Backbone as a printed PyTorch tensor [residue, N CA C, xyz], in Angstrom:
tensor([[[125.1690,  91.5190,  85.9020],
         [125.0130,  91.7050,  84.4580],
         [123.7000,  91.0810,  83.9700]],

        [[123.4470,  89.8350,  84.3760],
         [122.2090,  89.1720,  83.9690],
         [120.9890,  89.9180,  84.4890]],

        [[121.0900,  90.3750,  85.7270],
         [119.9690,  91.1060,  86.3270],
         [119.6500,  92.3620,  85.5340]],

        [[120.6890,  93.0940,  85.1300],
         [120.4880,  94.3220,  84.3650],
         [119.8780,  94.0290,  83.0010]],

        [[120.3260,  92.9600,  82.3630],
         [119.7780,  92.5810,  81.0520],
         [118.2890,  92.2670,  81.1730]],

        [[117.9390,  91.4900,  82.1900],
         [116.5280,  91.1230,  82.3840],
         [115.6970,  92.3530,  82.7140]],

        [[116.2010,  93.1870,  83.6250],
         [115.4500,  94.3770,  84.0300],
         [115.2480,  95.3270,  82.8510]],

        [[116.2980,  95.5630,  82.0790],
         [116.1840,  96.4700,  80.9330],
         [115.2040,  95.9370,  79.8880]],

        [[115.2270,  94.6330,  79.6670],
         [114.2920,  94.0240,  78.7150],
         [112.8570,  94.1800,  79.1940]],

        [[112.6310,  93.9140,  80.4620],
         [111.2810,  94.0410,  81.0260],
         [110.7870,  95.4830,  80.9760]],

        [[111.6550,  96.4280,  81.3200],
         [111.2350,  97.8230,  81.4400],
         [110.9900,  98.5010,  80.0980]],

        [[111.3690,  97.8650,  78.9940],
         [111.0650,  98.4380,  77.6780],
         [109.5670,  98.5290,  77.4460]],

        [[108.8190,  97.5990,  78.0270],
         [107.3630,  97.6430,  77.8670],
         [106.6280,  97.1180,  79.0710]],

        [[107.3790,  96.8210,  80.1460],
         [106.8130,  96.2380,  81.3690],
         [105.9300,  95.0430,  81.0230]],

        [[106.5140,  94.1680,  80.2030],
         [105.7960,  92.9770,  79.7580],
         [105.7830,  91.9160,  80.8510]],

        [[104.8930,  90.9380,  80.7110],
         [104.7600,  89.8710,  81.6870],
         [105.8980,  88.8700,  81.6240]],

        [[105.8300,  87.8840,  82.5220],
         [106.9000,  86.8930,  82.6390],
         [107.1040,  86.1350,  81.3340]],

        [[106.0270,  85.6470,  80.7510],
         [106.1250,  84.8020,  79.5570],
         [106.7590,  85.5460,  78.3890]],

        [[106.2990,  86.7680,  78.1170],
         [106.8190,  87.5310,  76.9810],
         [108.2720,  87.9290,  77.2250]],

        [[108.5670,  88.3830,  78.4470],
         [109.9350,  88.7970,  78.7660],
         [110.8990,  87.6260,  78.6390]],

        [[110.4860,  86.4680,  79.1520],
         [111.3200,  85.2660,  79.0630],
         [111.5680,  84.8760,  77.6070]],

        [[110.5180,  84.8950,  76.8070],
         [110.6340,  84.5140,  75.3940],
         [111.5830,  85.4560,  74.6560]],

        [[111.4520,  86.7540,  74.9020],
         [112.3020,  87.7340,  74.2330],
         [113.7690,  87.5130,  74.6000]],

        [[114.0390,  87.2520,  75.8700],
         [115.4160,  87.0430,  76.3140],
         [116.0110,  85.7680,  75.7310]],

        [[115.1890,  84.7320,  75.6160],
         [115.6650,  83.4560,  75.0680],
         [116.1320,  83.5900,  73.6230]],

        [[115.5770,  84.5610,  72.9140],
         [115.9630,  84.7680,  71.5150],
         [117.3680,  85.3480,  71.3780]],

        [[117.8710,  85.9770,  72.4660],
         [119.1510,  86.6830,  72.3610],
         [120.2140,  86.2460,  73.3690]],

        [[119.7820,  85.6230,  74.4790],
         [120.7350,  85.2990,  75.5400],
         [120.5030,  83.8880,  76.0840]],

        [[121.5650,  83.3580,  76.6760],
         [121.4130,  82.1400,  77.4670],
         [121.6280,  82.5240,  78.9280]],

        [[120.5800,  82.4140,  79.7110],
         [120.6510,  82.7510,  81.1310],
         [120.0960,  81.5710,  81.9300]],

        [[120.9150,  80.9210,  82.7390],
         [120.4250,  79.7920,  83.5440],
         [119.2900,  80.2210,  84.4740]],

        [[118.3280,  79.3210,  84.6700],
         [117.1810,  79.5730,  85.5510],
         [116.4970,  80.8960,  85.1950]],

        [[116.3300,  81.0980,  83.9080],
         [115.8070,  82.3680,  83.4080],
         [114.4260,  82.7000,  83.9710]],

        [[113.5130,  81.7400,  83.9430],
         [112.1480,  82.0210,  84.3740],
         [112.1000,  82.5170,  85.8110]],

        [[112.8380,  81.8560,  86.7090],
         [112.8390,  82.2660,  88.1120],
         [113.3870,  83.6810,  88.2770]],

        [[114.4170,  84.0020,  87.5080],
         [115.0230,  85.3320,  87.6050],
         [114.0850,  86.4040,  87.0590]],

        [[113.3930,  86.0850,  85.9750],
         [112.4190,  87.0280,  85.4090],
         [111.2810,  87.2620,  86.3980]],

        [[110.7710,  86.1890,  86.9890],
         [109.6730,  86.3080,  87.9560],
         [110.0730,  87.1850,  89.1380]],

        [[111.2910,  87.0190,  89.6360],
         [111.7510,  87.8000,  90.7830],
         [111.8390,  89.2800,  90.4470]],

        [[112.3930,  89.5920,  89.2780],
         [112.5510,  90.9960,  88.8900],
         [111.1960,  91.6580,  88.6570]],

        [[110.2900,  90.9560,  87.9920],
         [108.9720,  91.5340,  87.7260],
         [108.1800,  91.7090,  89.0190]],

        [[108.3350,  90.7880,  89.9630],
         [107.6060,  90.9020,  91.2330],
         [108.0710,  92.0940,  92.0470]],

        [[109.2770,  92.6030,  91.7510],
         [109.8120,  93.7630,  92.4580],
         [109.7460,  95.0420,  91.6300]],

        [[109.0250,  95.0030,  90.5210],
         [108.9030,  96.1800,  89.6540],
         [107.8050,  97.0960,  90.1860]],

        [[108.1880,  98.2740,  90.6510],
         [107.2320,  99.2080,  91.2500],
         [106.1750,  99.6420,  90.2410]],

        [[106.6010,  99.8990,  89.0110],
         [105.6520, 100.3260,  87.9790],
         [104.5560,  99.2840,  87.7920]],

        [[104.9400,  98.0150,  87.7560],
         [103.9510,  96.9480,  87.5560],
         [103.0350,  96.7970,  88.7620]],

        [[103.5670,  97.0240,  89.9500],
         [102.7330,  96.9760,  91.1550],
         [101.6250,  98.0070,  91.0560]],

        [[101.9910,  99.2090,  90.6180],
         [101.0070, 100.2920,  90.5290],
         [ 99.9770, 100.0290,  89.4450]],

        [[100.4200,  99.5390,  88.3140],
         [ 99.5130,  99.3010,  87.1980],
         [ 98.5740,  98.1460,  87.4850]],

        [[ 99.0860,  97.1160,  88.1410],
         [ 98.3130,  95.8920,  88.3360],
         [ 97.6160,  95.8000,  89.6800]],

        [[ 97.6070,  96.8890,  90.4490],
         [ 96.9370,  96.8240,  91.7420],
         [ 95.4680,  96.4740,  91.5290]],

        [[ 94.9330,  95.6630,  92.4450],
         [ 93.5640,  95.1880,  92.3170],
         [ 92.5850,  96.3390,  92.4890]],

        [[ 91.5800,  96.3260,  91.6480],
         [ 90.5300,  97.3330,  91.7430],
         [ 89.2230,  96.6220,  92.0370]],

        [[ 88.8070,  96.6890,  93.2930],
         [ 87.5790,  96.0190,  93.6850],
         [ 86.3640,  96.7940,  93.2210]],

        [[ 85.2140,  96.1810,  93.3850],
         [ 83.9650,  96.8350,  93.0320],
         [ 83.7390,  98.0390,  93.9260]],

        [[ 83.3730,  99.1360,  93.3520],
         [ 83.1140, 100.3310,  94.1360],
         [ 81.8470, 100.1530,  94.9600]],

        [[ 81.9480, 100.5460,  96.2400],
         [ 80.8070, 100.4260,  97.1210],
         [ 80.1360, 101.7830,  97.2680]],

        [[ 78.8350, 101.7830,  97.2050],
         [ 78.1040, 103.0200,  97.3510],
         [ 77.8940, 103.3730,  98.8060]],

        [[ 77.5020, 104.5960,  99.0610],
         [ 77.2200, 105.0570, 100.4090],
         [ 75.7450, 105.3910, 100.5280]],

        [[ 75.2080, 105.1620, 101.7310],
         [ 73.8190, 105.5070, 101.9660],
         [ 73.6310, 107.0160, 101.8680]],

        [[ 74.5970, 107.7480, 102.4420],
         [ 74.5720, 109.2130, 102.3680],
         [ 75.9630, 109.6840, 101.9370]],

        [[ 76.2400, 109.6840, 100.6420],
         [ 77.5830, 110.0380, 100.1830],
         [ 77.9460, 111.4730, 100.5220]],

        [[ 79.2290, 111.6890, 100.8460],
         [ 79.6970, 113.0300, 101.1540],
         [ 79.8500, 113.8230,  99.8650]],

        [[ 79.5120, 115.0800,  99.9320],
         [ 79.5840, 115.9470,  98.7630],
         [ 81.0310, 116.3280,  98.4840]],

        [[ 81.4800, 116.0960,  97.2630],
         [ 82.8280, 116.4770,  96.8640],
         [ 82.7480, 117.2600,  95.5630]],

        [[ 83.6080, 118.2640,  95.4480],
         [ 83.6640, 119.0620,  94.2300],
         [ 84.6790, 118.4640,  93.2570]],

        [[ 84.4040, 118.6150,  91.9670],
         [ 85.3460, 118.1560,  90.9470],
         [ 86.4070, 119.2220,  90.7230]],

        [[ 87.2010, 119.4320,  91.7430],
         [ 88.2580, 120.4270,  91.6600],
         [ 89.4130, 120.0110,  92.5560]],

        [[ 90.6020, 120.4560,  92.2130],
         [ 91.7840, 120.0890,  92.9800],
         [ 91.7240, 120.6420,  94.3960]],

        [[ 92.2410, 119.8470,  95.3310],
         [ 92.4840, 120.2820,  96.7080],
         [ 91.2210, 120.6650,  97.4660]],

        [[ 90.0800, 120.1550,  97.0320],
         [ 88.8270, 120.4250,  97.7390],
         [ 88.6530, 119.4710,  98.9180]],

        [[ 88.9200, 118.1780,  98.6820],
         [ 88.6950, 117.1570,  99.7050],
         [ 89.9300, 116.2870,  99.8720]],

        [[ 90.3720, 116.1470, 101.1150],
         [ 91.4650, 115.2300, 101.4450],
         [ 90.9100, 113.9970, 102.1550]],

        [[ 91.3980, 112.8180, 101.7670],
         [ 91.2310, 111.6050, 102.5670],
         [ 92.5540, 111.3980, 103.2990]],

        [[ 92.4930, 111.0460, 104.5780],
         [ 93.7050, 110.9920, 105.3870],
         [ 93.6880, 109.7580, 106.2830]],

        [[ 94.8750, 109.1490, 106.4800],
         [ 94.9310, 107.9250, 107.2870],
         [ 96.3740, 107.6440, 107.7020]],

        [[ 96.5240, 106.8390, 108.7510],
         [ 97.8370, 106.3630, 109.1860],
         [ 98.0640, 104.9300, 108.7120]],

        [[ 99.3060, 104.6230, 108.3600],
         [ 99.7150, 103.2640, 108.0390],
         [100.8050, 102.8530, 109.0160]],

        [[100.8180, 101.6090, 109.4220],
         [101.8790, 101.1300, 110.2810],
         [101.3440, 100.4290, 111.5140]],

        [[102.2660, 100.0670, 112.4260],
         [103.6840, 100.4360, 112.4310],
         [104.5000,  99.6760, 111.3830]],

        [[105.4980, 100.3910, 110.8330],
         [106.4390,  99.8080, 109.8900],
         [107.7550,  99.5280, 110.6200]],

        [[108.7360,  99.0300, 109.8900],
         [110.0400,  98.7760, 110.4920],
         [110.6230, 100.0850, 110.9960]],

        [[111.0280, 100.1160, 112.2700],
         [111.5510, 101.3360, 112.8730],
         [112.8420, 101.7610, 112.1800]],

        [[113.0020, 103.0710, 111.9960],
         [114.1780, 103.5980, 111.3080],
         [115.1420, 104.2290, 112.3090]],

        [[116.3230, 104.6180, 111.8230],
         [117.2980, 105.2550, 112.7070],
         [116.8460, 106.6420, 113.1400]],

        [[115.7880, 107.1510, 112.5330],
         [115.2030, 108.4230, 112.9450],
         [113.9280, 108.2080, 113.7640]],

        [[113.6890, 106.9480, 114.1190],
         [112.5230, 106.5580, 114.9330],
         [111.1880, 106.7380, 114.2230]],

        [[111.2010, 106.7800, 112.9030],
         [109.9360, 106.7820, 112.1670],
         [109.3490, 105.3700, 112.1920]],

        [[108.0610, 105.2880, 112.4870],
         [107.3870, 103.9850, 112.5420],
         [106.0990, 103.9500, 111.7220]],

        [[105.6090, 105.1300, 111.3520],
         [104.3060, 105.2030, 110.6940],
         [104.3860, 106.0770, 109.4490]],

        [[103.3440, 105.9950, 108.6620],
         [103.1760, 106.8630, 107.5000],
         [101.8410, 107.5760, 107.6380]],

        [[101.8520, 108.8750, 107.4340],
         [100.6110, 109.6320, 107.3090],
         [100.3700, 109.8110, 105.8170]],

        [[ 99.2870, 109.2340, 105.3220],
         [ 98.9590, 109.3110, 103.8950],
         [ 97.8050, 110.2770, 103.6850]],

        [[ 97.9600, 111.1540, 102.7170],
         [ 96.9230, 112.1200, 102.3570],
         [ 96.6840, 112.0020, 100.8590]],

        [[ 95.4260, 111.8760, 100.4620],
         [ 95.1090, 111.7940,  99.0330],
         [ 94.0650, 112.8440,  98.6780]],

        [[ 94.3270, 113.5560,  97.6010],
         [ 93.3580, 114.5260,  97.0940],
         [ 92.2810, 113.7700,  96.3270]],

        [[ 91.0380, 113.9210,  96.7480],
         [ 89.9450, 113.0970,  96.2150],
         [ 89.7760, 113.2420,  94.7070]],

        [[ 89.9840, 114.4330,  94.1670],
         [ 89.7230, 114.6600,  92.7450],
         [ 90.8820, 114.2120,  91.8590]],

        [[ 92.1050, 114.6060,  92.2050],
         [ 93.2550, 114.3070,  91.3470],
         [ 93.9140, 112.9690,  91.6720]],

        [[ 93.5860, 112.3960,  92.8280],
         [ 94.2010, 111.1490,  93.3270],
         [ 95.6750, 111.3420,  93.6830]],

        [[ 96.1200, 112.5870,  93.7990],
         [ 97.5020, 112.8710,  94.1810],
         [ 97.7090, 112.4630,  95.6300]],

        [[ 98.8370, 111.7910,  95.9040],
         [ 99.1110, 111.2640,  97.2420],
         [100.3490, 111.9320,  97.8320]],

        [[100.2330, 112.3450,  99.0910],
         [101.3800, 112.8100,  99.8570],
         [101.6540, 111.7730, 100.9370]],

        [[102.9190, 111.4260, 101.1280],
         [103.2970, 110.3970, 102.0890],
         [104.3150, 110.9950, 103.0620]],

        [[103.9450, 111.0620, 104.3340],
         [104.8190, 111.6370, 105.3520],
         [105.2290, 110.5810, 106.3750]],

        [[106.5290, 110.3980, 106.6280],
         [106.9400, 109.5090, 107.7150],
         [106.6890, 110.1900, 109.0560]],

        [[106.2060, 109.4440, 110.0340],
         [105.9520, 110.0110, 111.3610],
         [106.4640, 109.0620, 112.4410]],

        [[106.6950, 109.6160, 113.6200],
         [107.1780, 108.8230, 114.7520],
         [106.0270, 108.2960, 115.6010]],

        [[104.8530, 108.8620, 115.4030],
         [103.6930, 108.4580, 116.1940],
         [102.4320, 108.6900, 115.3760]],

        [[101.2910, 108.3880, 115.9720],
         [100.0020, 108.6620, 115.3180],
         [ 99.2410, 109.7290, 116.0920]],

        [[ 99.9580, 110.6370, 116.7190],
         [ 99.3270, 111.6810, 117.5250],
         [ 98.8370, 112.8340, 116.6530]],

        [[ 97.9230, 113.5960, 117.2120],
         [ 97.3980, 114.7640, 116.4960],
         [ 98.4790, 115.8190, 116.2950]],

        [[ 99.4570, 115.8590, 117.1950],
         [100.5370, 116.8470, 117.0770],
         [101.2810, 116.6640, 115.7530]],

        [[101.6240, 115.4250, 115.4340],
         [102.3330, 115.1750, 114.1760],
         [101.4250, 115.3480, 112.9660]],

        [[100.1660, 114.9550, 113.0920],
         [ 99.2230, 115.1380, 111.9830],
         [ 99.1020, 116.6150, 111.6410]],

        [[ 98.9160, 117.4300, 112.6570],
         [ 98.7670, 118.8720, 112.4380],
         [100.0420, 119.4570, 111.8270]],

        [[101.1990, 119.0030, 112.3040],
         [102.4700, 119.4990, 111.7620],
         [102.5880, 119.2030, 110.2670]],

        [[102.1730, 118.0080, 109.8550],
         [102.2460, 117.6520, 108.4340],
         [101.2150, 118.4270, 107.6180]],

        [[100.0350, 118.6280, 108.1780],
         [ 99.0160, 119.4030, 107.4650],
         [ 99.4440, 120.8570, 107.3080]],

        [[100.2030, 121.3640, 108.2590],
         [100.7070, 122.7330, 108.1330],
         [101.7450, 122.8330, 107.0120]],

        [[102.5040, 121.7600, 106.8160],
         [103.4220, 121.7170, 105.6670],
         [102.6190, 121.7590, 104.3690]],

        [[101.5470, 120.9720, 104.3290],
         [100.6490, 120.9770, 103.1650],
         [100.0850, 122.3720, 102.9190]],

        [[ 99.6290, 122.9740, 103.9910],
         [ 98.9740, 124.2790, 103.9100],
         [ 99.9150, 125.3410, 103.3410]],

        [[101.1890, 125.2650, 103.7240],
         [102.1570, 126.2620, 103.2710],
         [102.3530, 126.2260, 101.7600]],

        [[102.1600, 125.0580, 101.1620],
         [102.3770, 124.9010,  99.7180],
         [101.0750, 124.9640,  98.9260]],

        [[100.0380, 124.2710,  99.4190],
         [ 98.8090, 124.1070,  98.6470],
         [ 97.5920, 124.8090,  99.2460]],

        [[ 97.7240, 125.3630, 100.4440],
         [ 96.5550, 125.9150, 101.1170],
         [ 95.7580, 124.8030, 101.7740]],

        [[ 94.7800, 125.1720, 102.5660],
         [ 93.9710, 124.1750, 103.2680],
         [ 92.8330, 123.6810, 102.3830]],

        [[ 92.4390, 122.4170, 102.5280],
         [ 91.3080, 121.8930, 101.7640],
         [ 89.9890, 122.3860, 102.3420]],

        [[ 88.9230, 122.1990, 101.6030],
         [ 87.5940, 122.5340, 102.1120],
         [ 87.1720, 121.5470, 103.1890]],

        [[ 87.5040, 120.2510, 102.9660],
         [ 87.1210, 119.2390, 103.9490],
         [ 88.1390, 118.1070, 104.0050]],

        [[ 88.1570, 117.4330, 105.1570],
         [ 89.0140, 116.2720, 105.3880],
         [ 88.1450, 115.1080, 105.8280]],

        [[ 88.4000, 113.9350, 105.2450],
         [ 87.6870, 112.7180, 105.6180],
         [ 88.6970, 111.7670, 106.2580]],

        [[ 88.3740, 111.2580, 107.4480],
         [ 89.2820, 110.3580, 108.1560],
         [ 88.4880, 109.2910, 108.8950]],

        [[ 89.2210, 108.3370, 109.4940],
         [ 88.5600, 107.4100, 110.4040],
         [ 88.4790, 108.0780, 111.7810]],

        [[ 88.1150, 107.3050, 112.7890],
         [ 87.9700, 107.8700, 114.1280],
         [ 89.1810, 107.5680, 115.0170]],

        [[ 90.3460, 107.5210, 114.4080],
         [ 91.5710, 107.3870, 115.1910],
         [ 91.7130, 108.5520, 116.1500]],

        [[ 92.4060, 108.3250, 117.2560],
         [ 92.4980, 109.3590, 118.2950],
         [ 93.1330, 110.6530, 117.7870]],

        [[ 94.0040, 110.5460, 116.7940],
         [ 94.6240, 111.7570, 116.2490],
         [ 93.5970, 112.6730, 115.6080]],

        [[ 92.5380, 112.0690, 115.0610],
         [ 91.5430, 112.8370, 114.3130],
         [ 90.3090, 113.2020, 115.1400]],

        [[ 90.1950, 112.6430, 116.3330],
         [ 89.0450, 112.9660, 117.1910],
         [ 89.4610, 113.7950, 118.3940]],

        [[ 90.7080, 114.1960, 118.4300],
         [ 91.2100, 114.9760, 119.5650],
         [ 90.7370, 116.4180, 119.4960]],

        [[ 90.7860, 117.0760, 120.6320],
         [ 90.4300, 118.4900, 120.6840],
         [ 91.3870, 119.3450, 119.8780]],

        [[ 92.6660, 118.9770, 119.8840],
         [ 93.6600, 119.7450, 119.1290],
         [ 93.3650, 119.7100, 117.6310]],

        [[ 92.9670, 118.5340, 117.1350],
         [ 92.6620, 118.4280, 115.7050],
         [ 91.4050, 119.2240, 115.3680]],

        [[ 90.4160, 119.1760, 116.2530],
         [ 89.1890, 119.9530, 116.0410],
         [ 89.5060, 121.4450, 116.0200]],

        [[ 90.3780, 121.8730, 116.9250],
         [ 90.7660, 123.2890, 116.9760],
         [ 91.4990, 123.6960, 115.7000]],

        [[ 92.3720, 122.8120, 115.2070],
         [ 93.1090, 123.1190, 113.9770],
         [ 92.1500, 123.2790, 112.8030]],

        [[ 91.2120, 122.3570, 112.6690],
         [ 90.2490, 122.4260, 111.5670],
         [ 89.3990, 123.6890, 111.6600]],

        [[ 89.0180, 124.0510, 112.8770],
         [ 88.2200, 125.2640, 113.0640],
         [ 89.0280, 126.4960, 112.6700]],

        [[ 90.2940, 126.5240, 113.0680],
         [ 91.1590, 127.6630, 112.7450],
         [ 91.3420, 127.8180, 111.2400]],

        [[ 91.4750, 126.6800, 110.5410],
         [ 91.7040, 126.7030, 109.0950],
         [ 90.4070, 126.6590, 108.2850]],

        [[ 89.2720, 126.6530, 109.0110],
         [ 87.9460, 126.5930, 108.3650],
         [ 87.8050, 125.3360, 107.4860]],

        [[ 88.2510, 124.2160, 108.0240],
         [ 88.1560, 122.9210, 107.3410],
         [ 87.0120, 122.1220, 107.9440]],

        [[ 86.1420, 121.5990, 107.1080],
         [ 85.1090, 120.6840, 107.5890],
         [ 85.7290, 119.3020, 107.7620]],

        [[ 85.4950, 118.6950, 108.9160],
         [ 86.0660, 117.3730, 109.1750],
         [ 84.9570, 116.3430, 109.2970]],

        [[ 85.0680, 115.2700, 108.5070],
         [ 84.1090, 114.1670, 108.5640],
         [ 84.8400, 112.9360, 109.0910]],

        [[ 84.5270, 112.5170, 110.3010],
         [ 85.1090, 111.3070, 110.8920],
         [ 84.1700, 110.1420, 110.6100]],

        [[ 84.6660, 109.1480, 109.8960],
         [ 83.8390, 108.0350, 109.4520],
         [ 83.5120, 107.1060, 110.6110]],

        [[ 82.2690, 106.6820, 110.6810],
         [ 81.8300, 105.7780, 111.7300],
         [ 82.5770, 104.4560, 111.6430]],

        [[ 83.0070, 103.9480, 112.7870],
         [ 83.6830, 102.6530, 112.8390],
         [ 82.8010, 101.5770, 112.2190]],

        [[ 83.4100, 100.7590, 111.3700],
         [ 82.6400,  99.7100, 110.7050],
         [ 82.1840, 100.1120, 109.3190]],

        [[ 82.4440, 101.3760, 108.9320],
         [ 82.0770, 101.8410, 107.5940],
         [ 83.3080, 102.3830, 106.8650]],

        [[ 84.3620, 101.5830, 106.7220],
         [ 85.5850, 102.0600, 106.0710],
         [ 85.3780, 102.4340, 104.6160]],

        [[ 84.3000, 101.9410, 103.9890],
         [ 84.0800, 102.2510, 102.5730],
         [ 83.8890, 103.7390, 102.3450]],

        [[ 83.4820, 104.4650, 103.3870],
         [ 83.3020, 105.9060, 103.2400],
         [ 84.6410, 106.6070, 103.0350]],

        [[ 85.7090, 105.9670, 103.4740],
         [ 87.0500, 106.5110, 103.2650],
         [ 87.8260, 105.6020, 102.3100]],

        [[ 87.1040, 105.0420, 101.3350],
         [ 87.6360, 104.0000, 100.4680],
         [ 88.8420, 104.4520,  99.6600]],

        [[ 88.8850, 105.7200,  99.2690],
         [ 90.0150, 106.1640,  98.4450],
         [ 91.3410, 105.9290,  99.1490]],

        [[ 91.4170, 106.3060, 100.4220],
         [ 92.6760, 106.1380, 101.1440],
         [ 92.9060, 104.6820, 101.4910]],

        [[ 91.8360, 103.9360, 101.7370],
         [ 91.9900, 102.5110, 102.0390],
         [ 92.5950, 101.7750, 100.8480]],

        [[ 92.1800, 102.1530,  99.6400],
         [ 92.6930, 101.4940,  98.4320],
         [ 94.1730, 101.7780,  98.2110]],

        [[ 94.5830, 102.9910,  98.5290],
         [ 95.9590, 103.3790,  98.2270],
         [ 96.9450, 102.8780,  99.2730]],

        [[ 96.4510, 102.5550, 100.4790],
         [ 97.3490, 102.1430, 101.5600],
         [ 98.2120, 100.9450, 101.1840]],

        [[ 97.5890,  99.9230, 100.6070],
         [ 98.3300,  98.7200, 100.2340],
         [ 99.3790,  99.0280,  99.1770]],

        [[ 99.0310,  99.9210,  98.2660],
         [ 99.9820, 100.3060,  97.2250],
         [101.1800, 101.0300,  97.8290]],

        [[100.9230, 101.9240,  98.7740],
         [102.0060, 102.6630,  99.4250],
         [102.9720, 101.7040, 100.1170]],

        [[102.4200, 100.7580, 100.8710],
         [103.2580,  99.7950, 101.5770],
         [104.0770,  98.9680, 100.5890]],

        [[103.4390,  98.5260,  99.5020],
         [104.1440,  97.7190,  98.5000],
         [105.2800,  98.5010,  97.8560]],

        [[104.9970,  99.7480,  97.4890],
         [106.0110, 100.5710,  96.8250],
         [107.1810, 100.8500,  97.7600]],

        [[106.9000, 101.2470,  99.0030],
         [107.9730, 101.5240,  99.9550],
         [108.7930, 100.2650, 100.2300]],

        [[108.1220,  99.1290, 100.3090],
         [108.8190,  97.8640, 100.5640],
         [109.7620,  97.5200,  99.4190]],

        [[109.2970,  97.7030,  98.1850],
         [110.1240,  97.3650,  97.0280],
         [111.3040,  98.3280,  96.8840]],

        [[111.0510,  99.6130,  97.1040],
         [112.1160, 100.5960,  96.9360],
         [113.1880, 100.4720,  98.0120]],

        [[112.8050,  99.9860,  99.1930],
         [113.7580,  99.8630, 100.3040],
         [114.1510,  98.4120, 100.5540]],

        [[114.0530,  97.5920,  99.5270],
         [114.2770,  96.1530,  99.6660],
         [115.6450,  95.8380, 100.2670]],

        [[116.6710,  96.5610,  99.8510],
         [118.0240,  96.2700, 100.3330],
         [118.2670,  96.8210, 101.7310]],

        [[117.5420,  97.8740, 102.1120],
         [117.6690,  98.4710, 103.4480],
         [116.2770,  98.7910, 103.9860]],

        [[115.5810,  97.8010, 104.5320],
         [114.1870,  97.9810, 104.9610],
         [113.9710,  99.0970, 105.9780]],

        [[114.9820,  99.3710, 106.8120],
         [114.8060, 100.4250, 107.8150],
         [115.1030, 101.8200, 107.2630]],

        [[115.2840, 101.8980, 105.9410],
         [115.4900, 103.1960, 105.2890],
         [114.2960, 103.5810, 104.4270]],

        [[113.1420, 102.9700, 104.6660],
         [111.9660, 103.2110, 103.8240],
         [111.5580, 104.6750, 103.7930]],

        [[111.8170, 105.3950, 104.8860],
         [111.3710, 106.7910, 104.9660],
         [112.0230, 107.6720, 103.9070]],

        [[113.1900, 107.2490, 103.4020],
         [113.8820, 108.0450, 102.3910],
         [113.1530, 108.0490, 101.0510]],

        [[112.2040, 107.1320, 100.8890],
         [111.4980, 107.0190,  99.6120],
         [110.0920, 107.6150,  99.6600]],

        [[109.7200, 108.2390, 100.7790],
         [108.3580, 108.7720, 100.8830],
         [108.1340, 109.9930, 100.0000]],

        [[109.2200, 110.6200,  99.5460],
         [109.0600, 111.7740,  98.6560],
         [109.1270, 111.3910,  97.1870]],

        [[109.2370, 110.0950,  96.9000],
         [109.2530, 109.6460,  95.5090],
         [107.8890, 109.8840,  94.8680]],

        [[107.8980, 110.2450,  93.5960],
         [106.6550, 110.5550,  92.8970],
         [106.1910, 109.4000,  92.0090]],

        [[106.6300, 108.1780,  92.3300],
         [106.2790, 107.0240,  91.5040],
         [104.7780, 106.8570,  91.3700]],

        [[104.0670, 106.9070,  92.4840],
         [102.6140, 106.7210,  92.4590],
         [101.9440, 107.8510,  91.6830]],

        [[102.3660, 109.0800,  91.9460],
         [101.7210, 110.2350,  91.3180],
         [102.0660, 110.3880,  89.8390]],

        [[103.0930, 109.7020,  89.3910],
         [103.4890, 109.7840,  87.9810],
         [102.9630, 108.6160,  87.1570]],

        [[102.1340, 107.7710,  87.7620],
         [101.5780, 106.6050,  87.0760],
         [100.1740, 106.9000,  86.5620]],

        [[ 99.9380, 106.5710,  85.3090],
         [ 98.6180, 106.7920,  84.6920],
         [ 97.5260, 106.0570,  85.4690]],

        [[ 96.3940, 106.7470,  85.6860],
         [ 95.2390, 106.1380,  86.3460],
         [ 94.0150, 106.2590,  85.4440]],

        [[ 93.3690, 105.1280,  85.2120],
         [ 92.2230, 105.1200,  84.3070],
         [ 91.0790, 105.9880,  84.8040]],

        [[ 90.8910, 106.0570,  86.1230],
         [ 89.7430, 106.7890,  86.6630],
         [ 89.7960, 108.2750,  86.3500]],

        [[ 91.0060, 108.8160,  86.1370],
         [ 91.1330, 110.2410,  85.8100],
         [ 91.7170, 110.4510,  84.4110]],

        [[ 92.0630, 109.3610,  83.7250],
         [ 92.5700, 109.3910,  82.3540],
         [ 93.8380, 110.2290,  82.2180]],

        [[ 94.6530, 110.2340,  83.2500],
         [ 95.9370, 110.9280,  83.2230],
         [ 96.7040, 110.5090,  84.4710]],

        [[ 97.7730, 111.2180,  84.7800],
         [ 98.4810, 110.9460,  86.0320],
         [ 98.0350, 111.9550,  87.0880]],

        [[ 98.0660, 111.5980,  88.3710],
         [ 97.7490, 112.5670,  89.4180],
         [ 98.6460, 113.7960,  89.3440]],

        [[ 99.9230, 113.5880,  89.0170],
         [100.8640, 114.7010,  88.9160],
         [100.3870, 115.7300,  87.8990]],

        [[100.0040, 115.2630,  86.7280],
         [ 99.5700, 116.1960,  85.6840],
         [ 98.2700, 116.8880,  86.0620]],

        [[ 97.3310, 116.1530,  86.6210],
         [ 96.0320, 116.7400,  86.9380],
         [ 96.1400, 117.7930,  88.0320]],

        [[ 97.0430, 117.5880,  88.9850],
         [ 97.1790, 118.5570,  90.0710],
         [ 98.1040, 119.7070,  89.7220]],

        [[ 99.2660, 119.4050,  89.1580],
         [100.3050, 120.4170,  89.0200],
         [100.4310, 121.0280,  87.6300]],

        [[ 99.9070, 120.3520,  86.6050],
         [100.0320, 120.8730,  85.2410],
         [ 98.7640, 121.5710,  84.7940]],

        [[ 97.6130, 121.0410,  85.2210],
         [ 96.3430, 121.5790,  84.7320],
         [ 95.6850, 122.5530,  85.6960]],

        [[ 96.4090, 122.9740,  86.7010],
         [ 95.8220, 123.8990,  87.6740],
         [ 95.5560, 125.2550,  87.0450]]])
């Protein structure tokens, strides 16, 4: 009961610890209120997304050309290994559309090109293939199979030189957010994180860089 009262009060405006605590004190007596408020706010997915750190943008010596249009450029990367699930998922394949910042999150059992291609084919069936893909030099992205797939789909592939992760900065920035969100949503059952990869929490959150949500920019304004 106390947890629900605190959570509902916080979620009315996603206010900070001090304001939420003060508001609750005006109406309720809850022992160890501050500690309980801090715990609930630290597990609030919305606040994680809003308050994620935004570092200084780094420039590139030779920046890659991107169009200001949906589904032109994908940034792609693997996250993990995560806690193994009953379906043997250990990794996440993250794909972000460079223009809309829309993120797709796929659970995978490995980091092989076979699984990467399978997930990209799912993407292709719904959204079509992008003009180009930017990735690191992981073996999944430098394999002959991946090169053949890109050639078949007429996708330009840019594999970023090791030591220059800033060239794939968009996906690097979102990785920490993805891990945080999945961790919070699966807090009670950590090995069930894969069930939350289809949640649209990230894509439904306002982003200042595009002055809207990724969901609206990709799916409403197309």
